[in-house]
N, C-alpha and C positions, 0 to 999 in steps of 0.2 A: 852184420847182417843185412844184405841186400833184399829186399822185398820180403819182410817181415810180416806174416799174417797171424792172428790170434784166434784159435777156437772159438766158437761165441759160449760154451757150455764149461768147457774145463779150464779154457785159460791157456792152454798149450801154445807156443807160438812154433811156427813153422817157415821155412823159406819156399816159395815159389818160385820157378823161371829155372833158364837152364844151366845158371851156376850152380845147384844143386847136384848136378851129375845124376840124377835120379830118372826115371821114367815118371811121369805126372800127368795125369788125367783131370782135364779141365771139364764140367759141365756148365752151358751157358743157355740163357733164353735172353730173346730178343724181342720187342713189341710195341718198338718206338712210334711205328705208323701203321701200316695195314697187312703187316706178314706178322703171323704168330709163330716164331720158329723158337727151335732147341735144338742142341749140337753136342756133340762129346770129340773132346780132340785131346789127342795125346802128343803132348811136347809142342803144344805150339804150332805144328804144323801136320800133323797124320789125322786125317779125316775120319772118324770110326764111324759117325752118322751127322746126318745133317739133315732136319726136318724144318718145312717150311709148308706153313697152311695160309697161302694168299685169300684176299678179301677182293680180289679184283672186279669180280664177278658181282659182288654185292654194292661196289661204289660205283660201279660203271653207270648206272642208271641217273647218277646224279653228277655224274661227268667230274668227280674229284672226290676225295675221302672225307666222310662226316664224323668227325670225332668223337661223338658218342656212339653212333653204329659201332664204329672200330674198337672201340674198348669194349662195347657189351659182347662183339663177336670174339675177342682176346678171352675174354672169360668163360666162354662157352668152351674154348678150344685148347685150354694152354694145359690142361691136366693130360688131353689126349696127345697132343703133340711131344709133349714131356715125356710120356710112358712110351711112345714110339722111338723117341731117340734113343733112351736107354735102351729096348730092346734089340733095335736096329745094330747097335754097338756090342752088345752083347756083356753088360757090363752089372757088376752091383753097385749101387749107390756107395756102397760101404769102401770102394776101389776109389771113388773121387777124390784128388787132392785139395781141391777148391769150386767153389759154386760161384759164375759170375751172373751179372746181369746189365744191359742197360740202364744207366741212370738220366742220361740225355745228349744231346738234344732232341725234342720230339713231341708229339702229342701227351699230355701229362695222363690223360685221363687213361691212354694205351700203355704207357712207359709204367706207371704203377701195378699194371697186371705182371706182367713178366719180372718187373724187379722185386716184388714182394714173394713169388713164386721160389726165386733163388735164394731170396733172405730166408724164406721157410724153410727151404731144403737144407740152409746152412744149418740151420738150428737143429732140425732132426737130428741131422748124422753129425753136428759136432763136428762141422767141416769149414775152413775159414770163408767169409765172402769177399767177393770182390767185384766193387763196382767199374764200369767201364764207361768211358766217353764214346758215343756213337761215331763221331769223326774219327779219332784216333785208332778205333775198331775197322774203317775201312781201309785205311792206310795198312793195316795188317793183313788185310785180305790177302796182300800181295805173299805174305810167307805161306798158306796155306799150299799143302801139295807141291812146294818149292823149295829152292833152296837160294830164294834171291836174299840178300842182307843189306842193310846200310852200310854207308852212306849211300843216300840217293835223293832226288828232286821227285816229289809226287805231287802229280796234279789229280785233286779231288774233287771230281763232276757228279752231282747227285742234281735230286728235284729240288734239295730244301740248299743248298750250298756249293760253292767253287772257291776253291781254296788252292794257292799254289806253296807248298810246304818243303822248307829243307830239312830231311830228317838226318841227321846225324848218327844217332845209335837209335836203339831197341826204344829207350826211354827221353831221349832228347830231341826234340824238335823246334824249329823255327817259323813262325807262318811267315811269308813273306808277302803275300799278299791276297786280296778276297773280292769278290763281287760288290761294286757299290748298291747294287739293286736286284735285278731277277738274277736268280741262280740259272745255269746251264739247264737243267732240266724243267727249271718252270718257264724259261722261254721256249723251249723246245712245245712242251704242254701249250702254251698260249698260242704258237704259231699254228698248231695243229689245230686247235678249235677254228682258228681261221679259214683252216683249209675243208673244213667239218669232216675230221677224222676223228675215230672212236678214240674214247679212252683205253690207256692211258697212252698221251699221244706222242712221244717220243718213237717209241718202234715200229709206228704207221707211218711217222715222216721220213724215218730214216729208210724204211723200205719204199715208198713214194720217189726219196729223193736219188734213188738208183734208178728212174726212169725219164730222171728229167735232164735239162742243160745247166749245170753250175753256172755258167758266165752267161746267163740269159739278163739277170738283173742285176744291177751294182750295188747291190746292199753296202750301205756303210758301217765300218768299223771304228769303235768307240776308242776317244783317244782319251787316255786316263793315264795315273801313275803307271811306272816302270810293270809293277806285279800284280796292281788290280784290272779288276775286270767290269765291266758295264755292257748289259746285254739289252736293257729297255727302250735305247734308240734303235737299234737294230730290229726290235719287235715293233717299234711304230710305222719305222719305213716298210714292213711288210704290211703291217694294215694299211696302209695309204696306198700299197700297189694293187692290194686285192679289191682295194674302192674304185681302182679304175677299170674294174670288169663288172661285168653282170652275167649271173647263172652260170649256163654252162660254158661260158667263154673263159673262166679262171684257171691260168694254166697252172695247175696245183705242182703237177712234177717239178717245172721249170723253176717255182717258187719254193718249193720244197728244198732242191738241189743249190739253188743260190743263197738260201738262208744258210742251210749245211757248210757250205764251202768257208762263208766268212768267220761261222763259228769254231768248226775245226783248224781254220788258219789261224787264227787268233789265238786260240787254245796251245797252239804248235808254237808259234812264235814266242809267244811270253813263257814258255816251260825252258825253250831250248834259249834263252837270253840268261834264264836263271842259271841254268847247267854250264854254262859259257863262263857267266860273271862268277861262281863259286867253284869253277874249276871240279867240278863233280859231271862223271860220263856216263852217270845211271840215273835213268827216268825210270817211274811208274806211275802208273795210273789207278783210280782208285772211284768209287761210287758207281751208280747205276750207270751213266752218261758212258761209264767206259766200255761198256758193250756196243756201245754206237760203231759202226763197221767203218764209217768214213776216220772219224777220229784215231780208232785202231789202226787203219790202213795207214794211215799219214805219221802215224807215230812209231808203228814197228819199219818204215821206211828208212827209220833214221839207222837201223842196224846198219845199214850197207854205208853209212858215215862213219861208221866208228862208236855209234854210241849204242850202250848197252840199255833195252827198253822191255819192261814186264809189265803185264797186266794179268788180274785174277780172271780165274778160270770164270765162265758166264755167270754159272750161278752162285759165285761170290762176291760179285759185282751188285747186284739188291740187294736190300737188307736181309741179314741172314745170322744165325746163332753163331757159326763156326768162327768167323771172325772177332765176336765177342772173346770168344775164348781165347785166340788167338792171342788179341790184345789183352787178357788178363793175365796168359804168361810171359808174354817177352815184356812189359810194360811198366816201370815203377810209378809211372804216372797214372796210379788209379786210385779209388777210393774203398776204405776198407772198414767202416763204421757199419753196423745196421742199420744207424738212425740217420743213415745219408737219404738226403731227398731228392728227388726227380727235379729236372730243370728242364724249360721248351724251348731256352736258346743257347746259343753258344756263349761257354764260358770262357 
């Protein structure tokens, strides 16, 4: 039996996933960073509810996420978010086939809140528990409200991670390359600080770049292994350029546009190279930076060249529980023991 899970009290073994041929509801939580989220998903794709309580306003004054503050806010919010997700979906918890929660990577204190909530619901309703890897869930965001299916090459770009992944099936993936230093989102935030933009910097820099000349500055592209990435040198080049100006003379739109051009071109070239090398004609974007306007424009322009391109809806790019539920439904690469512990770094 594929994807067998045990009910924690009765010990009954049940199967979760498309192979069952039955409609199945997954209820998921996600608290890996600064969003408290819960969602109800039918058959891994149909979103019955997707509730996200953001903490951006709380952390903005610090210029970044404070882990202890985030964890306390999750504790204050998680029960309200869970009930709102259930109410919006119009379900009884007894209708849920499995409860899922993010195991990692993420902030340990934050992860514990959502994961323990999912485990508790599993015990209360004697329903299987499924622990999900946050990065795998970002990949699965492409299945939400979509008919997109493997195989495909996935570019996962977020605040903490940049990975190029060959997705052979729902449960079989191969990591082709990743960042050697800064993640894409991290580089965006650091450059945004240099330009004195508000937190979170990525969306503000994206908007500012649309007003600038992308050819104004010839920022460098890192020369690393074929499917790996590096953005620290680019960030340093931007820093040096900023130091050449004083006060109001700083050409912020041109710097933002030139920086974004190098980033988006680097991401596109490496992803297309992987697609050609493995003879896969389908590409997917995932993660928060997948909402970036220039990245999306460049990738979707490839459809005119015969490449199938998919990206999640904007609401599924940033952290959310809907993608956690989708991963729990489709992937056999999950954790099902109630004593599973959270982890902060990629496993």
